[in-house]
Structure formats: structure tokens, C-alpha cells
SERO-4910 file (N, C-alpha, C, O; in steps of 0.05 Angstrom, whole numbers):
BEGIN
 pado doro    nc1    nc2    nc3   cac1   cac2   cac3    cc1    cc2    cc3    oc1    oc2    oc3
  Unk    A    266    104    719    246     91    701    243    106    675    242     94    654
  Unk    A    242    133    677    239    149    652    264    147    635    262    146    610
  Unk    A    287    146    648    312    143    633    314    117    618    323    115    596
  Unk    A    304     96    632    305     69    619    286     69    595    291     56    575
  Unk    A    263     82    598    243     83    576    255     97    552    251     89    529
  Unk    A    269    120    557    281    134    535    303    118    522    307    119    497
  Unk    A    318    103    538    339     86    527    327     64    509    338     57    488
  Unk    A    305     52    518    292     31    503    281     43    476    282     30    456
  Unk    A    269     67    478    259     79    453    282     86    434    278     83    410
  Unk    A    304     95    444    327    100    427    337     75    413    344     75    390
  Unk    A    338     53    429    347     28    417    327     18    396    335      7    376
  Unk    A    301     22    402    280     14    383    283     28    357    281     16    335
  Unk    A    287     55    358    289     71    334    315     65    319    316     66    295
  Unk    A    336     58    334    361     51    321    359     25    305    369     23    283
  Unk    A    344      6    316    340    -19    302    324    -14    276    330    -25    255
  Unk    A    303      3    279    287      8    255    303     22    233    300     16    210
  Unk    A    319     42    241    336     56    221    356     37    208    361     40    185
  Unk    A    367     19    224    386      0    213    373    -18    192    384    -22    171
  Unk    A    349    -28    199    335    -46    180    326    -31    155    330    -40    133
  Unk    A    315     -7    159    306      9    136    330     17    118    328     18     94
  Unk    A    353     22    131    377     29    115    386      6     98    393     10     75
  Unk    A    385    -18    109    393    -42     94    374    -47     71    383    -53     48
  Unk    A    348    -44     76    329    -48     55    331    -26     34    327    -31     10
  Unk    A    337     -1     42    341     20     22    364     15      3    362     20    -21
  Unk    A    386      4     14    408     -3     -4    400    -25    -24    407    -24    -47
  Unk    A    384    -44    -14    375    -66    -32    357    -55    -54    359    -65    -76
  Unk    A    340    -36    -48    321    -26    -67    333     -5    -86    323     -2   -109
  Unk    A    352     10    -77    362     33    -93    387     26   -109    394     39   -128
  Unk    A    401      5   -100    427     -2   -113    423     -8   -143    408    -26   -150
  Unk    A    438      7   -160    438      3   -189    410      3   -201    401    -15   -214
  Unk    A    395     24   -195    368     27   -205    367     28   -235    349     17   -248
  Unk    A    387     41   -247    386     44   -276    402     23   -291    408     27   -315
  Unk    A    409      1   -278    426    -19   -291    411    -34   -313    422    -39   -334
  Unk    A    386    -42   -307    371    -58   -327    354    -40   -345    349    -17   -339
  Unk    A    346    -51   -368    330    -36   -387    301    -34   -376    293    -47   -357
  Unk    A    285    -17   -390    257    -15   -384    243    -42   -388    247    -55   -409
  Unk    A    227    -51   -369    214    -77   -372    191    -74   -392    174    -56   -389
  Unk    A    190    -91   -411    169    -90   -432    141    -94   -421    136   -114   -408
  Unk    A    124    -75   -426     96    -77   -418     90    -70   -390     67    -69   -382
  Unk    A    111    -64   -373    106    -58   -345    112    -29   -338     97    -17   -322
  Unk    A    133    -18   -350    140     10   -344    130     29   -365    144     47   -374
  Unk    A    106     24   -374     93     41   -394     89     70   -384     90     88   -400
  Unk    A     85     74   -357     82    102   -348    106    119   -354    104    144   -354
  Unk    A    130    108   -359    153    123   -365    149    138   -392    154    162   -394
  Unk    A    140    123   -412    134    135   -438    112    155   -436    112    176   -449
  Unk    A     91    149   -420     69    168   -417     78    193   -402     69    215   -408
  Unk    A     97    191   -384    108    214   -370    123    232   -389    122    256   -387
  Unk    A    139    220   -407    153    236   -427    133    250   -445    138    274   -452
  Unk    A    112    237   -453     91    250   -470     78    273   -455     73    295   -467
  Unk    A     73    269   -429     61    291   -413     79    315   -411     70    338   -414
  Unk    A    105    310   -406    124    332   -404    126    347   -431    127    371   -431
  Unk    A    126    332   -453    128    345   -479    103    362   -484    105    384   -495
  Unk    A     79    352   -476     55    368   -480     55    392   -462     45    413   -470
  Unk    A     66    389   -438     67    412   -420     85    434   -432     77    458   -431
  Unk    A    107    426   -443    125    446   -454    113    459   -480    116    483   -484
  Unk    A    100    443   -496     89    453   -521     65    471   -516     59    489   -533
  Unk    A     51    467   -494     27    483   -488     33    506   -468     14    518   -458
  Unk    A     58    510   -463     65    531   -444     56    525   -416     47    542   -401
  Unk    A     60    500   -408     53    490   -381     23    494   -375     16    502   -353
  Unk    A      7    489   -395    -22    490   -391    -32    463   -383    -33    444   -399
  Unk    A    -38    460   -357    -46    434   -346    -72    423   -358    -75    399   -363
  Unk    A    -90    441   -364   -116    433   -374   -114    419   -401   -129    400   -406
  Unk    A    -95    427   -418    -92    416   -444    -75    390   -444    -72    377   -465
  Unk    A    -63    383   -422    -45    360   -421    -55    338   -402    -41    319   -397
  Unk    A    -80    341   -392    -90    321   -373    -94    294   -386    -91    273   -373
  Unk    A   -100    294   -412   -105    268   -426    -81    250   -426    -83    226   -427
  Unk    A    -57    262   -426    -32    246   -427    -27    232   -401    -11    213   -401
  Unk    A    -40    240   -380    -36    227   -354    -49    199   -353    -40    182   -339
  Unk    A    -70    196   -369    -83    169   -371    -97    161   -346   -107    178   -331
  Unk    A    -98    135   -341   -113    124   -319    -97    123   -293   -108    116   -272
  Unk    A    -72    129   -293    -55    130   -269    -41    157   -267    -17    158   -269
  Unk    A    -56    178   -262    -44    205   -263    -23    209   -242     -3    223   -247
  Unk    A    -27    198   -218     -7    202   -196     19    189   -203     40    200   -198
  Unk    A     18    165   -215     43    151   -222     58    166   -244     82    170   -241
  Unk    A     44    175   -264     57    189   -286     69    215   -277     91    223   -285
  Unk    A     55    230   -259     65    255   -249     90    251   -233    109    267   -235
  Unk    A     91    230   -216    115    225   -200    139    217   -218    161    227   -213
  Unk    A    134    201   -238    156    193   -256    166    217   -272    190    220   -276
  Unk    A    147    234   -280    155    259   -294    172    277   -277    191    289   -286
  Unk    A    165    278   -251    182    294   -232    210    282   -231    229    297   -230
  Unk    A    212    256   -230    238    243   -229    255    249   -254    279    252   -252
  Unk    A    241    250   -277    256    255   -302    265    284   -304    284    289   -320
  Unk    A    253    302   -289    262    330   -290    285    335   -271    295    358   -270
  Unk    A    295    315   -257    318    319   -239    344    324   -255    364    333   -243
  Unk    A    344    317   -280    368    322   -296    389    301   -295    410    304   -306
  Unk    A    383    278   -282    402    256   -280    395    237   -303    379    243   -320
  Unk    A    407    213   -303    400    193   -323    370    188   -324    357    186   -303
  Unk    A    359    187   -348    330    185   -351    318    161   -337    299    164   -322
  Unk    A    329    138   -341    319    113   -329    322    114   -299    303    107   -284
  Unk    A    345    122   -290    350    124   -261    332    144   -248    321    139   -227
  Unk    A    328    167   -261    311    188   -251    282    180   -250    267    188   -233
  Unk    A    274    163   -270    246    154   -271    240    135   -249    218    135   -238
  Unk    A    259    118   -242    255     97   -222    260    107   -193    249     96   -174
  Unk    A    275    128   -191    283    138   -164    259    146   -146    259    138   -123
  Unk    A    240    162   -156    218    169   -138    203    145   -126    196    146   -103
  Unk    A    198    125   -142    184    101   -132    200     87   -110    189     79    -90
  Unk    A    226     84   -115    243     70    -95    244     86    -69    242     75    -48
  Unk    A    247    113    -71    249    129    -47    222    129    -32    223    127     -7
  Unk    A    200    131    -46    174    131    -32    169    104    -18    159    103      4
  Unk    A    178     82    -31    175     56    -18    192     54      7    183     43     27
  Unk    A    216     65      6    233     64     30    221     81     52    221     72     75
  Unk    A    212    104     46    200    122     66    175    112     78    166    120    100
  Unk    A    162     93     64    137     81     75    141     59     95    122     50    108
  Unk    A    166     50     98    171     27    116    164     34    145    153     16    159
  Unk    A    169     58    155    160     64    183    130     61    187    120     55    209
  Unk    A    114     65    165     85     61    167     79     32    174     62     26    190
  Unk    A     93     13    161     89    -15    166     98    -22    195     85    -38    208
  Unk    A    119     -9    204    128    -13    232    106     -4    251    101    -17    271
  Unk    A     95     19    245     73     29    262     49     11    262     36      7    282
  Unk    A     43     -1    239     21    -20    237     26    -44    255      8    -53    270
  Unk    A     50    -55    254     57    -78    270     56    -71    300     47    -88    316
  Unk    A     66    -48    307     66    -39    335     38    -35    345     31    -42    368
  Unk    A     20    -24    328     -8    -20    336    -23    -46    339    -39    -50    357
  Unk    A    -18    -64    320    -33    -89    320    -25   -108    343    -42   -120    356
  Unk    A      1   -110    347     12   -131    365     23   -120    391     26   -135    411
  Unk    A     28    -94    393     38    -82    417     67    -90    424     76    -86    446
  Unk    A     82   -101    404    109   -110    408    127    -98    386    120    -99    363
  Unk    A    149    -87    395    168    -76    375    181    -97    359    187    -93    335
  Unk    A    185   -121    370    198   -142    355    180   -152    332    190   -156    310
  Unk    A    154   -155    337    136   -163    316    135   -142    294    134   -149    271
  Unk    A    135   -116    302    135    -95    282    160    -95    265    159    -92    240
  Unk    A    183   -100    278    208   -101    263    210   -125    245    220   -123    222
  Unk    A    200   -147    254    199   -171    237    181   -167    212    187   -177    191
  Unk    A    159   -153    216    142   -147    193    156   -131    172    153   -136    148
  Unk    A    173   -111    181    188    -95    162    209   -112    148    213   -110    123
  Unk    A    222   -130    163    242   -148    150    229   -166    130    240   -169    108
  Unk    A    207   -179    137    194   -197    119    184   -182     94    188   -192     72
  Unk    A    173   -159     98    162   -143     76    185   -134     57    183   -137     33
  Unk    A    207   -124     69    228   -113     54    245   -133     38    258   -126     18
  Unk    A    244   -158     47    260   -179     34    242   -197     16    253   -215      3
  Unk    A    216   -192     15    199   -208     -2    206   -203    -31    211   -180    -39
  Unk    A    208   -224    -47    217   -222    -74    199   -203    -90    209   -186   -106
  Unk    A    173   -205    -87    155   -188   -102    158   -159    -95    158   -142   -113
  Unk    A    161   -153    -69    164   -125    -61    191   -114    -72    192    -91    -82
  Unk    A    212   -130    -69    238   -121    -78    238   -115   -108    251    -96   -118
  Unk    A    224   -132   -123    223   -128   -152    207   -102   -160    217    -86   -175
  Unk    A    183   -100   -148    166    -78   -157    174    -51   -145    170    -30   -157
  Unk    A    187    -51   -121    195    -26   -109    217    -12   -125    222     12   -121
  Unk    A    230    -26   -144    252    -15   -159    243     -6   -187    260      4   -203
  Unk    A    218    -10   -194    209     -3   -221    192     22   -222    180     30   -201
  Unk    A    191     34   -245    174     58   -249    147     50   -261    143     53   -285
  Unk    A    130     40   -244    104     30   -253     83     35   -231     90     41   -209
  Unk    A     58     32   -239     36     37   -220     37     17   -197     30     23   -174
  Unk    A     45     -8   -203     46    -28   -182     66    -20   -160     61    -26   -137
  Unk    A     87     -6   -167    107      3   -148     94     23   -128    100     22   -104
  Unk    A     78     41   -139     65     61   -122     43     50   -105     37     61    -84
  Unk    A     31     28   -113     10     16    -97     20      5    -71      5      4    -51
  Unk    A     45     -2    -69     56    -13    -45     56      7    -22     45      1     -1
  Unk    A     69     31    -25     68     50     -3     40     62      2     33     68     25
  Unk    A     24     65    -19     -3     76    -16    -20     56      0    -38     65     15
  Unk    A    -16     30     -3    -30     11     14    -23     14     43    -41     12     60
  Unk    A      2     18     49     10     22     77     -3     47     89    -11     48    112
  Unk    A     -4     68     72    -17     93     81    -47     88     86    -58     98    106
  Unk    A    -59     73     69    -88     67     72    -93     50     97   -111     56    112
  Unk    A    -77     29    102    -81     12    125    -76     28    151    -89     23    171
  Unk    A    -56     46    151    -51     63    174    -75     80    180    -83     83    203
  Unk    A    -86     92    159   -110    109    163   -134     93    172   -150    102    188
  Unk    A   -136     68    163   -158     51    170   -158     45    200   -179     46    213
  Unk    A   -134     40    211   -132     35    240   -135     61    256   -146     60    278
  Unk    A   -126     83    245   -128    108    260   -157    118    262   -164    128    283
  Unk    A   -172    114    241   -200    124    243   -217    107    262   -238    115    270
  Unk    A   -207     84    270   -220     67    289   -221     80    316   -239     76    332
  Unk    A   -200     95    322   -198    109    348   -206    138    348   -214    149    368
  Unk    A   -203    151    324   -207    179    322   -223    185    296   -214    177    275
  Unk    A   -245    199    299   -262    204    276   -248    222    255   -255    222    232
  Unk    A   -228    237    264   -213    253    245   -198    236    225   -191    245    203
  Unk    A   -194    211    232   -180    192    213   -197    185    189   -187    175    169
  Unk    A   -223    191    190   -240    185    167   -233    202    143   -234    193    120
  Unk    A   -224    227    148   -215    244    126   -189    233    114   -186    232     90
  Unk    A   -171    224    132   -146    212    122   -152    186    107   -138    180     87
  Unk    A   -171    171    116   -179    147    102   -189    153     74   -181    140     54
  Unk    A   -206    173     72   -216    181     45   -194    190     27   -194    184      3
  Unk    A   -175    206     38   -153    216     21   -135    193     12   -125    194    -10
  Unk    A   -131    174     30   -114    151     22   -127    134      0   -114    125    -18
  Unk    A   -154    131      1   -168    117    -20   -167    134    -46   -165    122    -68
  Unk    A   -167    160    -44   -164    178    -67   -137    173    -81   -137    171   -105
  Unk    A   -116    172    -66    -90    168    -78    -89    140    -91    -76    137   -112
  Unk    A   -102    120    -80   -103     94    -93   -120     95   -118   -112     83   -138
  Unk    A   -142    110   -118   -159    113   -141   -145    127   -164   -150    122   -188
  Unk    A   -127    146   -157   -112    160   -178    -88    144   -188    -73    152   -206
  Unk    A    -84    120   -176    -62    102   -185    -74     77   -198    -65     70   -220
  Unk    A    -93     64   -186   -107     42   -198   -135     40   -186   -138     33   -163
  Unk    A   -155     47   -202   -182     50   -192   -193     23   -182   -207     23   -162
  Unk    A   -188      1   -196   -198    -24   -187   -188    -32   -160   -203    -42   -143
  Unk    A   -162    -28   -155   -150    -34   -129   -163    -17   -107   -168    -27    -85
  Unk    A   -168      8   -113   -180     26    -93   -208     17    -86   -216     17    -62
  Unk    A   -223      8   -106   -251     -2   -101   -251    -26    -83   -266    -28    -63
  Unk    A   -234    -46    -89   -234    -70    -73   -222    -66    -45   -233    -77    -26
  Unk    A   -201    -50    -43   -190    -44    -17   -210    -29      0   -213    -34     24
  Unk    A   -224    -10    -12   -245      4      3   -267    -14     13   -276    -10     36
  Unk    A   -275    -33     -2   -295    -52      6   -285    -69     30   -299    -73     49
  Unk    A   -260    -79     28   -249    -95     50   -246    -79     75   -250    -89     97
  Unk    A   -239    -53     72   -236    -36     96   -262    -31    109   -264    -31    134
  Unk    A   -283    -26     94   -310    -22    105   -320    -47    119   -334    -45    140
  Unk    A   -314    -70    108   -322    -95    121   -308    -98    148   -321   -107    167
  Unk    A   -283    -91    149   -268    -92    174   -280    -73    195   -284    -81    218
  Unk    A   -285    -49    187   -297    -30    206   -325    -38    215   -332    -33    238
  Unk    A   -340    -49    197   -367    -58    204   -366    -82    224   -382    -83    243
  Unk    A   -346    -99    221   -343   -122    239   -331   -114    265   -340   -123    287
  Unk    A   -310    -97    264   -295    -91    288   -305    -67    303   -306    -67    328
  Unk    A   -314    -46    289   -323    -21    302   -349    -13    289   -350      7    274
  Unk    A   -371    -27    295   -397    -20    282   -407      8    288   -424     18    273
  Unk    A   -398     19    310   -408     46    318   -401     67    297   -415     87    293
  Unk    A   -378     62    282   -371     82    261   -392     83    239   -396    105    228
  Unk    A   -404     61    233   -424     61    212   -449     77    220   -464     86    202
  Unk    A   -453     81    245   -476     97    255   -468    126    261   -485    141    271
  Unk    A   -444    134    255   -434    161    261   -434    177    235   -418    171    217
  Unk    A   -450    198    233   -450    214    208   -423    227    202   -416    230    179
  Unk    A   -408    235    223   -383    248    219   -362    230    204   -345    240    190
  Unk    A   -365    204    209   -347    186    195   -352    187    165   -333    189    149
  Unk    A   -377    186    157   -384    186    128   -378    213    116   -371    215     92
  Unk    A   -382    235    132   -375    262    121   -345    264    115   -337    273     94
  Unk    A   -329    256    135   -300    257    131   -291    239    108   -274    247     92
  Unk    A   -302    215    106   -295    197     84   -303    209     57   -288    208     38
  Unk    A   -327    221     56   -336    233     31   -319    256     23   -313    259     -1
  Unk    A   -310    273     42   -293    296     35   -266    286     25   -255    298      6
  Unk    A   -256    265     37   -231    254     27   -232    243     -1   -212    243    -15
  Unk    A   -256    232     -8   -259    220    -34   -265    240    -56   -264    233    -80
  Unk    A   -270    266    -49   -277    286    -69   -256    289    -91   -264    291   -114
  Unk    A   -230    290    -85   -210    294   -107   -212    271   -127   -210    276   -151
  Unk    A   -215    246   -118   -217    224   -137   -242    226   -154   -242    221   -178
  Unk    A   -265    233   -141   -290    236   -156   -287    258   -176   -297    256   -199
  Unk    A   -275    280   -169   -271    303   -187   -253    295   -211   -259    302   -234
  Unk    A   -232    280   -205   -214    272   -227   -227    254   -247   -227    259   -271
  Unk    A   -240    233   -237   -252    214   -255   -277    226   -269   -283    219   -292
  Unk    A   -291    244   -255   -313    258   -268   -303    275   -291   -316    276   -312
  Unk    A   -282    290   -286   -270    307   -307   -259    290   -330   -262    298   -353
  Unk    A   -247    268   -323   -236    250   -344   -258    239   -362   -256    238   -386
  Unk    A   -280    231   -349   -303    221   -364   -315    242   -382   -324    237   -404
  Unk    A   -316    267   -372   -328    289   -386   -312    296   -412   -324    301   -433
  Unk    A   -285    296   -410   -269    304   -432   -260    282   -450   -258    285   -475
  Unk    A   -255    258   -439   -244    237   -455   -260    211   -456   -253    192   -470
  Unk    A   -282    211   -441   -299    187   -440   -289    167   -419   -266    167   -412
  Unk    A   -308    151   -409   -301    132   -388   -284    110   -400   -291     98   -420
  Unk    A   -261    103   -388   -244     82   -398   -257     55   -395   -260     44   -373
  Unk    A   -265     43   -417   -281     18   -416   -264     -6   -407   -276    -25   -398
  Unk    A   -238     -4   -409   -221    -27   -402   -217    -30   -372   -203    -48   -363
  Unk    A   -229    -11   -356   -226    -14   -327   -242    -37   -317   -235    -49   -296
  Unk    A   -264    -44   -330   -282    -65   -320   -282    -90   -337   -302   -104   -338
  Unk    A   -260    -95   -350   -257   -120   -365   -231   -132   -357   -212   -118   -348
  Unk    A   -228   -158   -361   -204   -172   -355   -182   -164   -374   -185   -167   -399
  Unk    A   -159   -155   -364   -138   -146   -381   -116   -167   -382   -112   -182   -363
  Unk    A   -102   -168   -405    -80   -186   -409    -88   -216   -408    -71   -233   -411
  Unk    A   -114   -221   -404   -123   -249   -404   -113   -266   -382   -114   -291   -384
  Unk    A   -101   -255   -361    -89   -271   -340   -100   -263   -313   -101   -240   -306
  Unk    A   -109   -284   -298   -118   -279   -271    -98   -290   -250   -102   -287   -226
  Unk    A    -77   -303   -260    -59   -317   -242    -31   -305   -239    -16   -312   -222
  Unk    A    -25   -286   -257      2   -275   -257      9   -261   -231     31   -265   -221
  Unk    A     -9   -246   -220     -3   -232   -195      2   -250   -172     18   -244   -154
  Unk    A    -12   -273   -171    -10   -291   -148     18   -304   -148     27   -314   -127
  Unk    A     31   -305   -171     58   -317   -172     77   -301   -154     95   -312   -141
  Unk    A     73   -275   -154     91   -258   -137     86   -263   -107    105   -261    -92
  Unk    A     62   -269   -100     57   -275    -72     68   -302    -64     82   -305    -44
  Unk    A     63   -322    -81     72   -349    -75    102   -352    -76    113   -369    -62
  Unk    A    115   -336    -93    144   -338    -95    159   -318    -79    184   -315    -82
  Unk    A    146   -304    -61    160   -284    -45    172   -296    -20    162   -292      2
  Unk    A    193   -311    -23    208   -322     -1    227   -301     10    232   -281     -4
  Unk    A    238   -304     34    233   -327     52    210   -322     73    197   -341     81
  Unk    A    206   -297     80    189   -292    104    160   -298    100    146   -306    118
  Unk    A    150   -292     75    121   -294     71    110   -323     74     86   -327     77
  Unk    A    128   -343     72    119   -371     75    108   -376    103     94   -396    107
  Unk    A    115   -359    123    104   -362    150     77   -349    153     65   -351    175
  Unk    A     67   -336    133     41   -322    135     18   -341    140     -1   -333    154
  Unk    A     19   -365    129     -3   -384    133     -8   -390    162    -31   -391    170
  Unk    A     13   -393    178     10   -398    206     -2   -374    220    -19   -377    238
  Unk    A      6   -350    211     -6   -326    223    -35   -323    218    -50   -314    235
  Unk    A    -44   -329    194    -73   -328    187    -88   -350    202   -111   -346    209
  Unk    A    -75   -373    207    -89   -394    223    -93   -384    251   -113   -390    263
  Unk    A    -73   -370    263    -76   -359    289    -98   -338    290   -112   -335    310
  Unk    A   -100   -322    269   -121   -302    267   -148   -314    267   -167   -304    279
  Unk    A   -151   -337    252   -177   -350    251   -185   -361    279   -209   -362    285
  Unk    A   -166   -368    295   -172   -379    322   -175   -356    343   -182   -362    366
  Unk    A   -169   -331    335   -170   -309    355   -187   -286    344   -178   -263    345
  Unk    A   -210   -293    334   -227   -273    322   -239   -252    341   -251   -233    332
  Unk    A   -235   -257    367   -245   -237    386   -226   -213    388   -232   -193    400
  Unk    A   -202   -216    377   -182   -194    377   -184   -179    351   -190   -190    330
  Unk    A   -179   -153    353   -181   -136    329   -159   -141    309   -163   -139    285
  Unk    A   -135   -149    319   -114   -155    300   -121   -178    282   -114   -179    259
  Unk    A   -135   -197    294   -144   -221    278   -165   -213    257   -163   -222    234
  Unk    A   -183   -196    265   -203   -186    246   -190   -171    223   -198   -172    200
  Unk    A   -170   -155    231   -155   -140    211   -142   -158    190   -144   -153    166
  Unk    A   -128   -179    199   -115   -197    181   -135   -212    164   -130   -217    140
  Unk    A   -157   -221    176   -177   -236    161   -189   -219    139   -193   -228    117
  Unk    A   -195   -194    146   -208   -176    126   -188   -167    104   -194   -169     80
  Unk    A   -165   -157    113   -146   -146     93   -130   -167     79   -118   -162     58
  Unk    A   -129   -191     90   -115   -213     76   -134   -233     63   -133   -238     39
  Unk    A   -153   -244     80   -170   -265     70   -193   -255     53   -197   -263     30
  Unk    A   -209   -236     64   -232   -226     49   -223   -210     24   -236   -212      3
  Unk    A   -201   -195     27   -191   -180      3   -183   -200    -19   -189   -195    -42
  Unk    A   -170   -222    -11   -162   -242    -31   -186   -254    -45   -186   -258    -69
  Unk    A   -207   -259    -29   -231   -270    -41   -244   -250    -61   -253   -258    -82
  Unk    A   -244   -225    -54   -255   -204    -72   -239   -202    -97   -250   -198   -119
  Unk    A   -212   -205    -95   -195   -204   -119   -201   -227   -137   -202   -224   -162
  Unk    A   -205   -251   -126   -211   -275   -142   -237   -272   -156   -240   -280   -179
  Unk    A   -257   -260   -142   -283   -257   -154   -285   -234   -174   -304   -232   -189
  Unk    A   -266   -216   -173   -267   -192   -190   -261   -199   -219   -248   -219   -224
  Unk    A   -270   -182   -238   -265   -188   -266   -238   -177   -276   -232   -179   -300
  Unk    A   -223   -165   -258   -198   -152   -267   -174   -170   -265   -174   -191   -252
  Unk    A   -153   -163   -280   -128   -177   -278   -117   -174   -250   -118   -153   -238
  Unk    A   -105   -196   -240    -96   -196   -212    -69   -184   -208    -59   -182   -186
  Unk    A    -55   -175   -230    -29   -163   -227    -28   -140   -207    -14   -143   -186
  Unk    A    -41   -117   -212    -40    -95   -193    -56   -102   -167    -49    -92   -146
  Unk    A    -76   -119   -169    -93   -123   -145    -79   -138   -123    -88   -136   -100
  Unk    A    -59   -154   -129    -45   -169   -107    -25   -152    -93    -14   -161    -72
  Unk    A    -18   -129   -102      2   -112    -89     -5   -105    -60     12   -106    -43
  Unk    A    -31    -99    -54    -38    -93    -26    -37   -117     -8    -40   -114     17
  Unk    A    -32   -141    -18    -31   -165     -1     -4   -169     12     -2   -184     32
  Unk    A     16   -156      2     43   -161     14     44   -151     43     57   -164     59
  Unk    A     32   -129     49     33   -118     76     18   -137     96     29   -143    117
  Unk    A     -7   -145     91    -21   -164    110     -6   -190    112     -5   -202    134
  Unk    A      6   -200     90     21   -225     92     45   -222    109     52   -240    124
  Unk    A     59   -199    107     82   -194    123     75   -191    153     89   -201    170
  Unk    A     52   -179    159     43   -176    186     35   -203    198     41   -209    221
  Unk    A     22   -220    181     15   -247    190     40   -264    196     41   -279    215
  Unk    A     60   -262    178     85   -277    182     99   -267    207    111   -283    222
  Unk    A     99   -241    211    112   -230    235     99   -240    261    112   -245    281
  Unk    A     73   -244    260     58   -254    283     68   -283    289     74   -289    312
  Unk    A     69   -300    269     77   -328    274    106   -329    282    113   -345    300
  Unk    A    124   -313    271    152   -313    278    156   -303    307    173   -314    321
  Unk    A    141   -283    314    144   -273    342    134   -293    362    147   -296    383
  Unk    A    112   -306    357    102   -327    375    121   -351    377    123   -364    397
  Unk    A    135   -356    355    154   -378    355    179   -371    372    191   -389    384
  Unk    A    185   -345    374    208   -336    390    200   -332    419    215   -339    437
  Unk    A    176   -321    424    166   -316    451    143   -334    456    124   -335    440
  Unk    A    143   -349    477    121   -366    485    100   -351    500     78   -361    504
  Unk    A    106   -327    510     87   -311    526     67   -297    507     75   -289    486
  Unk    A     42   -294    515     22   -281    498     28   -251    496     40   -239    513
  Unk    A     18   -239    474     22   -211    470      6   -194    489    -15   -202    499
  Unk    A     16   -169    494      2   -150    511    -10   -129    492      5   -114    479
  Unk    A    -36   -128    490    -49   -110    471    -60    -86    485    -67    -87    509
  Unk    A    -63    -63    470    -76    -40    482   -104    -45    491   -118    -63    479
  Unk    A   -113    -31    511   -140    -36    521   -162    -31    500   -183    -44    500
  Unk    A   -157    -11    482   -178     -4    463   -182    -25    442   -201    -24    427
  Unk    A   -163    -45    440   -168    -67    421   -192    -84    429   -203    -98    412
  Unk    A   -199    -84    455   -221   -100    464   -248    -86    460   -269    -98    462
  Unk    A   -247    -60    453   -272    -45    451   -284    -48    423   -270    -54    404
  Unk    A   -310    -45    422   -324    -47    396   -342    -23    393   -356    -20    372
***
């Protein structure tokens, strides 16, 4: 029995590595072939300015913080890629592509946790990795590219803190990384996550240790934005509609064929199965988050990036049920509140 279990686990990991390898080739192939996209890969220029200021000030970080702008984590990663000494454009895009590839096992873990089936988890990775929007943004050196893996990290921490209070610190840190990439996305994702925990696991709201861990995790983001406001003033364009478009980001969701088109059936199943935690998760991170994005005053471009993962998980649910007529076997703690 134990030998069979080990053989099944080996086969499961082999499948995951094969799928991730194919997606990695798709995302990394000819990264430096196209020119910088106008208006989207602005962090590349900002990263060059930051490196120049670092060199001119003798690597004095305090005097070069202003060049990092509103997405310090993105600019720092791109600057690291540019210091690799390879082609500038290729080196700028490489860190984002690699981070996105390395985040795929997180999505697999989310699918395995939600549905208890390796096939559903693998289908979620396939749908996510072949979505047009994900394939496009995972190859660019922009903040939207970094939001994709950070969302997977955030969702993983969200489910982990449901079972273990130590996950509240990880949840706070994941929101911090989002806030250092795109503050508006971090605020809305955090609201959707708290709604999910309040609906699914209300005991966490009554536990002081949860709020302490969450607050400790949020301290770096609070310190950064507090310091930024102190030295450079609060960026007023964070709370106004940018680029005058609220619909551009939704085009990437609607046009992300082929797998994402099955997400509608998955969300319909979630609406009919609200007694299960996986259904609450999809409704909150997909439906309620979408509603908050629509109601928000911000441009929907970066805000729709966190929707690719819930849509892929919903599509994987419907595809798995279409293949298997037997109901899923969920962990016992999914029934607990």
C-alpha cells in the first residue's frame, strides 16, 4: 500500500513538472524578441534611473528611494535582472517570467486543497498557463506581471491561515508584497479575503492572534508608504481613475481562451454549493472581488490580474466534473466553520 502511494505521488509530481516545463518554454521563449511595450513597461526606465542614482550616490539607498516610485518591488526586481550583464531587455523581463513559472506549484496546491483531486489541480495549472492574458503579462517587465504570482502567494496564505493561526503572518506579508507592487489591488484583495474568512471561518475574527499576526505582516507596507508620504508626499493619482478606462482590463479576461471560457460553469456550481468552502472561496475571490473592482474608482488594468487564478480554478472544477461523474472527496476540515 505504501509503495503504491509513493508511486502515485511520483507520477503526480512528474505530471506537474511536465506541465510546468511546457508552460515555462512558452513564457520564456524569445523574451527579448519584441520591443518595450509603450506605456506598459515603464518600470524598466524607472529601474535604470534607480540604478544610476545608486551608483551616483555610492549605493546610498536612502537617497534613491524616490526613483522606486509607487511599485518599489517591481522596479527592484527589474533592476536586479538588468545587473545580470545579459541583454538589457531580456534581463529586464527574465525575473518576471521566472517568478511566474516558479509560482505555478502554488496554483497546483490551491487546486489540490480546494478540490482534493490532483487532476483538478493539474487542469487549473493548464488553464492558467495557457490563458492569453497570463501568457502575455507573464513575459513583460511590468507591475501587472508581478501581480500574478503574488496573487497565488496571497491565496495560498489565505487558505493556510484558515487552518493554522501562524498563517495570519504569512497572509499579512503577502498583502505587503502586493501593496509594494500595486496598492489599490492589495486593498481590494484584502477586503475580499476578509469577507471570505468572515463567511467561512468566523472564529478567526474573534481570535486576537489572527489580527496580531496580520498586523505584523502588514508593518513593512505601512512603513514604506509612511516613509514615502513623509519624504515625497502621498501620490494623489492612487485614488483617481487612471488612463480614463475601466474596461481595458476586462478584455484580457474575456479574451483568455481556451480554458477560461469554462469558468462560468464552475461559478454556477459554486453558487449551488455554498455549504462547501471551495464554493465560498470562488464566490469571494471571483465574484465579490469582481464586484469590488467594478465599484472602485481605479483603472481595471492591474486590478483584473488577480482574477486569472480564481477563473482557472473555476474552469478546472467544471472540466473535472465533466470528465468524472463521481463527486469530489474533500478534506474533513472543509466542513468545519
